[in-house]
C-alpha positions in Angstrom: 64.4 132.1 140.0 62.6 130.1 142.7 62.4 126.4 142.5 59.2 125.1 140.9 57.0 123.3 143.4 54.2 122.1 141.1 53.3 121.9 137.5 50.4 124.1 136.4 48.0 121.3 135.6 48.5 119.5 139.0 46.8 122.0 141.3 43.5 120.9 142.9 41.3 121.8 145.9 43.6 119.8 148.2 46.4 122.4 147.5 44.2 125.3 148.8 46.2 127.3 151.4 49.6 126.1 150.1 52.2 128.5 148.7 53.3 127.2 145.3 55.7 128.2 142.6 54.8 127.4 139.0 56.5 128.1 135.6 55.3 128.1 132.1 54.1 130.0 129.0 51.5 132.7 129.0 48.5 131.3 127.3 46.1 134.2 127.7 45.9 137.4 129.7 42.8 139.4 130.8 43.0 142.8 132.4 39.8 143.8 134.3 41.1 147.0 135.9 42.2 146.4 139.5 42.6 142.8 138.8 44.3 140.8 136.0 44.3 137.1 135.1 47.0 135.2 133.4 46.4 131.6 132.2 49.8 129.9 132.6 50.4 126.7 130.5 52.9 123.8 130.8 52.9 120.2 129.7 50.6 119.2 132.6 47.9 121.7 131.9 46.9 125.3 132.8 46.5 127.3 136.0 45.0 130.7 136.5 47.2 133.3 138.1 45.4 136.2 139.8 46.9 139.6 140.3 45.0 142.2 142.3 45.6 145.7 143.7 44.5 144.4 147.1 47.4 141.9 147.0 50.2 144.0 145.4 49.4 147.1 143.3 53.0 147.3 141.8 52.8 143.6 140.9 49.6 144.2 139.0 51.1 147.1 137.1 54.1 144.9 136.1 51.8 142.4 134.3 51.3 145.1 131.6 54.7 144.0 130.2 53.5 140.4 129.8 52.5 139.1 126.3 51.4 135.8 124.9 54.0 133.0 125.0 56.3 134.9 127.4 57.9 132.4 129.8 57.3 133.4 133.4 57.5 132.0 136.9 55.0 132.9 139.7 54.7 132.3 143.4 51.6 132.6 145.4 48.9 131.0 147.5 46.4 128.5 146.1 42.8 129.5 146.8 39.4 128.2 145.9 37.6 130.2 143.2 34.3 131.7 143.8 31.4 129.4 142.7 30.5 131.7 139.8 34.1 131.7 138.5 34.7 127.9 138.6 35.0 126.1 135.3 35.1 122.5 134.1 36.9 123.4 130.9 40.2 122.6 132.6 41.3 120.3 135.4 42.4 123.2 137.6 39.2 125.1 137.2 38.2 125.1 140.9 41.4 126.9 142.1 43.6 129.8 141.3 46.9 131.2 142.5 46.9 134.6 144.2 50.2 135.8 143.0 52.7 137.3 145.4 55.7 137.5 143.1 56.5 136.7 139.5 59.4 137.0 137.1 59.6 137.2 133.3 62.1 134.5 132.4 62.0 135.1 128.7 60.1 137.2 126.2 58.7 135.9 122.9 57.8 137.3 119.5 54.3 136.8 118.2 54.3 133.2 116.9 53.6 132.4 113.3 50.9 129.9 114.4 48.5 130.2 117.3 48.9 127.9 120.3 45.3 126.7 120.4 43.8 123.2 120.5 41.5 123.8 117.5 44.2 125.3 115.3 43.4 125.4 111.6 46.2 126.4 109.3 48.5 125.4 106.5 50.1 122.0 107.5 53.4 123.1 106.1 53.3 126.2 108.3 52.8 123.9 111.3 55.8 121.8 110.3 58.0 124.9 109.8 57.2 126.1 113.3 56.9 122.7 114.9 58.5 123.9 118.2 55.4 126.1 118.6 53.0 123.5 117.2 54.1 121.1 119.9 53.1 123.5 122.7 49.4 122.7 121.8 47.6 120.3 124.1 46.6 117.8 121.4 50.2 117.5 120.2 51.6 117.1 123.8 48.9 114.6 124.6 49.9 112.7 121.4 53.5 112.5 122.5 52.5 111.4 125.9 50.4 108.6 124.4 53.2 107.6 122.1 55.5 107.3 125.1 52.9 105.3 126.9 52.4 103.0 123.9 56.2 102.3 123.8 56.5 101.9 127.5 53.5 99.5 127.6 55.0 97.3 124.8 58.4 97.4 126.5 57.0 96.4 129.9 55.0 93.5 128.3 57.9 92.1 126.4 60.4 92.4 129.3 57.8 90.6 131.4 57.8 87.8 128.9 61.6 87.5 129.0 62.6 89.5 125.9 65.9 91.2 125.8 66.2 94.7 124.3 69.1 94.6 121.7 70.2 97.5 119.5 71.1 96.6 115.9 73.2 98.7 113.5 71.9 101.7 111.7 74.8 101.7 109.1 73.6 98.6 107.3 73.9 96.7 104.0 71.7 97.2 101.0 69.3 94.2 100.8 66.2 93.7 98.6 63.3 94.3 101.0 60.8 95.9 98.7 61.5 99.6 99.1 64.3 101.9 98.0 67.2 102.3 100.4 68.8 105.5 101.8 72.4 105.3 100.9 75.3 106.6 103.1 78.7 107.1 101.5 81.8 105.9 103.3 84.7 108.4 103.6 87.1 105.6 104.7 86.1 103.4 101.9 85.7 105.7 98.9 83.2 104.6 96.3 81.5 102.2 98.8 78.3 102.8 100.7 76.3 101.8 103.7 72.5 101.6 103.6 70.1 102.7 106.3 68.0 99.7 107.5 64.5 99.3 106.1 64.0 97.0 109.2 66.4 95.0 111.4 65.2 91.8 109.7 68.5 90.1 109.2 70.1 91.2 112.5 67.2 90.0 114.6 67.5 86.6 112.9 71.2 86.7 113.7 70.2 87.4 117.4 68.3 84.1 117.3 71.2 82.3 115.7 73.4 83.8 118.5 71.2 82.0 121.1 69.6 85.1 122.6 66.2 83.3 122.4 64.0 86.4 122.8 64.8 89.8 121.2 63.0 93.0 120.9 63.8 96.6 119.9 62.1 99.9 119.5 63.8 100.3 116.1 64.3 103.2 113.8 63.7 102.2 110.1 64.3 104.1 106.9 62.6 103.7 103.5 62.9 106.0 100.5 59.3 105.5 99.4 56.9 107.7 97.6 55.0 109.8 100.1 51.5 108.9 101.4 49.5 110.0 104.4 50.5 106.9 106.3 54.2 107.0 105.3 57.3 108.8 106.5 60.9 108.2 105.2 62.0 107.4 108.8 59.7 105.7 111.2 59.7 103.5 114.4 58.6 100.0 114.8 58.3 97.5 117.7 60.5 94.7 116.5 60.2 91.2 118.0 61.9 87.8 117.4 61.8 84.6 119.3 63.4 81.1 119.1 61.5 77.7 118.9 58.1 79.3 118.4 54.9 78.1 116.7 53.0 80.6 114.7 50.4 80.7 117.5 53.2 81.6 120.0 54.1 84.8 118.2 50.5 85.8 117.5 49.4 85.2 121.1 52.4 87.2 122.4 51.6 90.2 120.2 47.9 90.0 121.2 49.1 90.6 124.8 51.2 93.6 123.6 48.2 95.2 121.8 45.7 94.5 124.6 48.1 96.1 127.2 48.7 99.1 125.0 44.9 99.7 124.8 44.5 99.2 128.5 47.4 101.3 129.6 46.4 104.3 127.5 42.8 104.0 128.6 43.8 104.0 132.3 46.1 107.0 132.0 44.5 110.0 133.8 46.4 112.5 131.5 44.1 111.6 128.6 40.7 112.3 130.2 40.4 115.5 128.2 40.9 113.7 124.8 38.3 112.2 122.6 40.5 109.5 120.9 38.9 106.3 119.6 41.3 104.3 121.9 39.5 105.7 124.9 36.2 104.2 123.8 34.7 101.0 125.2 35.4 98.9 122.1 36.4 95.4 123.1 40.0 94.6 122.3 40.4 91.5 124.4 42.3 88.5 122.9 42.1 86.1 121.2 41.5 88.1 118.0 39.7 86.7 115.1 41.7 84.9 112.4 40.9 84.9 108.7 42.7 83.3 105.7 44.1 85.4 102.9 41.8 83.5 100.6 38.7 84.5 102.5 39.8 88.1 102.8 40.3 88.4 99.1 37.1 86.5 98.2 34.9 88.5 100.5 36.6 91.9 100.6 39.1 92.0 97.7 41.9 93.1 100.0 44.3 91.4 102.4 43.6 94.0 105.1 39.8 94.2 105.3 37.9 96.7 107.4 35.6 94.4 109.4 33.6 97.3 110.9 31.5 96.8 107.7 31.8 93.0 108.0 28.4 92.2 106.3 29.2 94.3 103.3 30.8 91.4 101.3 31.6 90.9 97.7 30.2 88.1 95.5 32.3 86.2 93.0 30.1 86.0 89.9 32.7 84.3 87.7 31.0 80.9 87.5 27.6 82.6 87.0 29.2 84.5 84.1 30.6 81.4 82.3 27.2 80.5 80.9 25.5 83.9 81.0 24.0 85.8 78.0 26.0 89.0 78.5 29.0 88.5 76.3 31.3 91.0 78.1 31.1 89.0 81.3 31.1 85.7 79.6 34.2 86.6 77.6 36.1 87.6 80.8 35.2 84.4 82.5 36.3 82.4 79.5 39.7 84.0 79.7 40.0 83.0 83.4 39.4 86.6 84.4 37.4 87.7 87.5 33.9 89.1 87.9 32.8 90.4 91.3 29.6 92.1 92.5 28.8 94.2 95.5 25.4 94.4 97.0 24.6 97.9 98.3 21.7 97.4 100.6 18.8 99.8 100.2 20.7 102.0 97.8 18.8 101.4 94.6 17.8 105.1 94.4 20.7 106.6 96.3 22.9 107.5 93.4 21.9 109.8 90.5 22.8 108.9 86.9 25.6 111.4 87.1 27.0 109.9 90.3 26.9 106.4 88.9 28.8 107.6 85.8 31.4 109.1 88.2 31.8 105.7 89.9 32.4 104.2 86.5 34.9 106.9 85.7 36.7 106.1 89.0 36.8 102.4 88.1 38.2 103.1 84.7 40.9 105.3 86.4 42.0 102.1 88.2 42.3 100.2 84.9 38.8 98.7 84.6 36.9 98.8 81.3 33.7 99.7 83.1 31.5 99.3 86.2 28.0 97.9 85.7 25.2 99.1 88.0 21.9 97.3 88.4 18.9 98.2 90.5 17.1 95.2 92.2 13.3 95.4 91.9 10.5 92.9 92.8 10.4 92.0 89.1 14.2 91.6 88.6 17.0 93.9 87.5 16.9 97.4 86.0 19.9 99.2 84.5 22.0 99.5 81.4 22.9 95.9 81.0 19.7 94.3 82.4 18.3 94.0 78.9 21.1 91.6 78.0 20.4 89.2 80.9 17.3 86.9 80.7 15.0 86.7 83.7 16.3 83.3 84.9 19.9 84.6 84.9 18.8 87.7 86.7 17.2 85.7 89.4 20.4 83.6 89.7 22.5 86.7 90.0 20.2 88.2 92.6 20.3 85.0 94.6 24.0 84.7 94.4 24.4 88.3 95.8 21.7 87.7 98.4 20.1 90.9 97.2 16.6 92.3 97.8 14.3 94.7 96.1 15.6 98.3 96.6 19.3 97.2 96.6 21.9 98.4 94.1 24.4 96.0 92.5 27.8 97.2 91.4 29.8 94.7 89.1 33.3 94.8 87.7 34.8 92.3 85.3 38.3 92.2 84.0 40.9 89.6 82.8 43.4 90.9 85.4 42.2 89.9 88.9 44.2 92.7 90.5 42.2 95.4 88.7 38.9 93.9 89.8 40.1 93.6 93.4 41.3 97.2 93.4 38.0 98.5 92.0 35.7 96.5 94.2 37.7 97.2 97.4 37.4 100.9 96.7 33.7 100.6 95.9 33.2 98.7 99.1 34.9 101.5 101.1 32.8 104.1 99.5 29.5 102.3 100.2 30.5 101.5 103.8 31.1 105.2 104.3 27.8 106.2 102.8 26.0 103.6 105.0 27.8 105.0 108.1 29.4 101.7 108.9 32.9 103.0 109.8 32.4 104.0 113.4 35.8 105.3 114.6 35.0 104.5 118.2 35.0 100.8 117.3 38.0 98.5 116.6 37.5 95.5 114.3 40.7 93.4 114.8 41.6 90.4 112.7 44.6 88.3 111.9 45.1 87.5 108.2 47.0 84.2 107.8 47.9 81.7 105.1 49.3 84.2 102.6 50.6 83.0 99.2 54.3 82.2 99.3 54.9 83.8 95.9 53.5 86.6 93.8 53.9 86.4 90.0 55.1 89.3 87.9 53.6 88.7 84.5 55.6 91.2 82.5 59.0 89.5 83.1 57.7 86.0 84.1 59.2 86.1 87.5 58.2 85.0 91.0 59.0 87.1 94.0 58.4 86.5 97.7 55.0 87.9 98.7 56.3 88.7 102.2 60.1 88.5 102.2 62.4 85.7 101.0 63.3 84.6 104.6 59.7 83.4 105.3 59.3 79.6 105.9 57.0 77.9 103.4 54.2 75.8 104.8 55.1 73.0 102.4 58.9 72.8 102.2 58.8 69.5 100.4 56.9 70.8 97.5 59.1 73.9 97.3 62.1 71.6 97.2 60.6 69.6 94.3 60.0 72.8 92.3 63.5 74.2 93.1 65.1 71.0 91.8 63.2 71.4 88.5 64.3 75.0 88.3 68.0 74.1 88.8 67.9 71.8 85.7 69.9 73.2 82.8 67.9 75.2 80.3 66.7 78.6 79.3 64.1 80.8 80.9 63.1 82.0 84.3 62.3 79.5 87.1 58.6 79.8 86.4 59.1 79.2 82.7 61.2 76.1 83.5 58.5 74.7 85.7 55.9 75.3 83.0 58.1 73.6 80.4 58.6 70.6 82.7 54.8 70.1 82.9 54.2 71.6 86.3 50.7 72.9 86.8 51.5 76.5 87.8 48.4 76.7 89.9 50.2 74.4 92.3 53.0 77.0 92.6 50.6 79.9 93.1 48.7 77.8 95.7 51.8 77.5 98.0 51.3 79.2 101.3 53.8 80.7 103.7 53.9 81.2 107.5 53.1 84.9 107.4 50.6 86.6 109.7 49.3 90.2 109.6 47.3 92.0 112.3 44.7 94.3 110.8 42.7 96.9 112.6 39.9 98.8 110.8 41.4 98.1 107.5 44.9 99.2 108.5 47.8 96.7 108.8 49.4 97.5 112.2 51.8 94.5 112.4 53.2 91.8 110.3 55.5 88.9 110.8 56.4 85.3 109.9 58.1 82.1 110.9 61.6 82.4 109.3 63.8 80.2 107.3 66.3 78.4 109.6 68.0 76.0 107.2 70.3 76.9 104.3 68.7 74.3 102.0 65.3 75.8 102.6 66.7 79.3 102.0 68.5 78.2 98.9 65.4 76.7 97.4 63.5 80.0 97.8 66.3 82.0 96.4 66.4 79.6 93.4 62.6 80.1 92.7 62.8 83.9 92.9 65.8 84.0 90.6 68.6 84.7 93.0 71.5 82.5 92.0 74.1 81.3 94.4 76.6 84.0 93.4 74.1 86.7 94.0 72.9 85.1 97.3 76.5 84.8 98.6 77.1 88.5 97.7 73.9 89.9 99.3 73.3 87.4 102.0 76.5 85.5 102.5 76.7 86.4 106.2 73.1 85.1 106.8 73.8 81.8 104.9 77.0 81.4 106.9 75.1 82.0 110.1 72.4 79.5 109.2 75.1 76.9 108.7 76.2 77.3 112.3 73.2 75.8 113.9 70.2 78.2 113.5 67.2 77.4 115.7 63.6 77.6 114.3 62.6 81.2 114.9 60.0 83.8 114.0 58.8 87.2 114.9 56.6 90.2 114.2 57.0 94.0 113.8 54.5 96.8 114.3 54.8 100.4 113.1 54.5 102.6 116.2 53.5 105.6 114.1 50.7 103.9 112.2 49.4 102.1 115.3 49.2 105.4 117.2 47.6 107.2 114.3 44.8 104.6 114.4 44.4 104.7 118.2 44.1 108.5 118.2 41.7 108.7 115.2 44.1 110.8 113.0 44.5 110.5 109.3 48.1 111.7 108.7 51.2 110.1 110.2 52.8 113.5 110.5 50.5 114.2 113.5 52.0 111.3 115.6 55.7 112.1 115.1 57.4 114.9 117.0 59.5 116.2 114.1 58.2 114.7 110.8 59.1 115.4 107.2 56.7 117.1 104.8 54.8 115.4 102.0 57.8 116.0 99.7 60.2 114.5 102.3 61.7 117.8 103.5 62.2 118.9 107.1 60.8 122.4 106.8 61.9 123.4 110.3 65.6 122.8 109.9 65.5 123.1 106.0 66.9 119.7 105.0 67.9 118.0 102.7 70.3 120.7 101.7 73.6 121.2 99.8 76.9 120.3 101.3 80.2 122.0 100.5 82.0 120.7 97.4 85.1 119.8 99.3 83.2 117.2 101.3 81.9 115.6 98.1 85.5 115.4 96.9 86.6 113.8 100.1 83.8 111.2 99.8 84.5 110.6 96.1 81.1 111.7 95.0 80.1 113.8 92.0 76.8 115.6 92.2 74.8 115.4 89.0 72.1 118.1 88.5 68.5 116.8 88.1 67.5 116.7 84.4 65.1 119.4 83.4 61.6 118.3 82.5 
């Protein structure tokens, strides 16, 4: 086999007259009688090989043995194509190789899936034959973009003085919100490691160790229920720094994001792609900032899609307190939530059946109903309009800033979470119908000032809305509440606070130092300023119901480290897979990972998870229990 001189996709007019050797896979073959053309493909692109009787009759005959996906090498002279044969469908379309010799390096069976850019087939078939799927140009371009994203982030962070530090994969189980993958220890029978959901504690330990600026392209593992934007193993850009303000971390990551966009856009390899990241959408820092409170008020979600910025929700709770419609009035009286959505110009868009379907969807999310009202010059029309006097109708129309021809959708419920879920989904649907979600545009926003705690009503417990290592904005008030919780008595911390006369709204109003970066309604990064003192950390543990014994067992190493002079520190992490999915305009995270798992968490290509021999289970001290039959 001759040494390759060029990759297929590199040949241009400047190579005319040169003798070259290329290697690759046979993409297509055409036999025209007296002349044959083979389109040869490699990771750089395609090149046309021309075989002709006038060059070598025996060589032309030998091409009859060649089939699709055979691996071959060919040597010949680069020449310019005739004008009528030139093509702009590939970068090498102005030249061809007049082949003087070639060799079949390997044959191939007919693949189970076609190697074509516009492949349409069963997604599981693609996963089972991923090694063939990855030969397609969209998949190889994706992997090139992924590598560019990581290289860009790495270059930016190294330029800012960050040190790449690897942290353990055999970890310790910690409560971080998702289920852990557990790894049994042979040397310590009956004991287990956990795979890390994130390097959270170790990156804090790096700061305590005095490393000042850490980053890692980290592998993370979460045993979560499957969704289109989740995989059991994923990659994140993990960052931590000492002595920062919140602004320091946010401004640093803005540089990372801006450079990722710029570097991918400038890469010549991606000229043949139509990804959103290649559009002219402005992504220059500084990015907009929005409080959690405003996001929930206007969009009912903490990751709003601001491409449809003007499609905002209206809180009608105060209007409802004195209204004549008892269903709304009753919800408001029980401190529930009533929100309305103005759908501009859509008064006649939905049929009666379609409106009933919207109400059915709302009920599926826990709502008792979804009111719809058409705005006219005279007032409101619709099922509940007759229960609302004209002055109240005018007040509602004014509150929603509605006009004649608009449609109003209204949800009321005692549980705020239900209203937010319903109205967020209704807003997404209306934005889609109005054509507001242009994938070539990027609406980027920081969400800040998140609640410190969330409240779980069923068991009267607080838990950290981000994670329990996030520094509160008001540590003095947290200290006061923790002192009350430590007093002898029965009940959870929140019950003790209530019994002591604390207005629980003060507890729920506490904010933390968390910040999330949201792009087109997708959270692509999140971080916080961390706890750096043991007394601060102990106060949070107290309020979320982790006693000293439990804290020592689960986080003793961290508490010990904080006692040894921990600096103020903070950081951020971004999911590489989710970010790339957004940049490339894809809707499934499987399509931005080289070898992903299926929707059920299986690797269909290598057929895993699978059984292991019983002797190994005995050695590990594990007994396999069959899954109960439904």
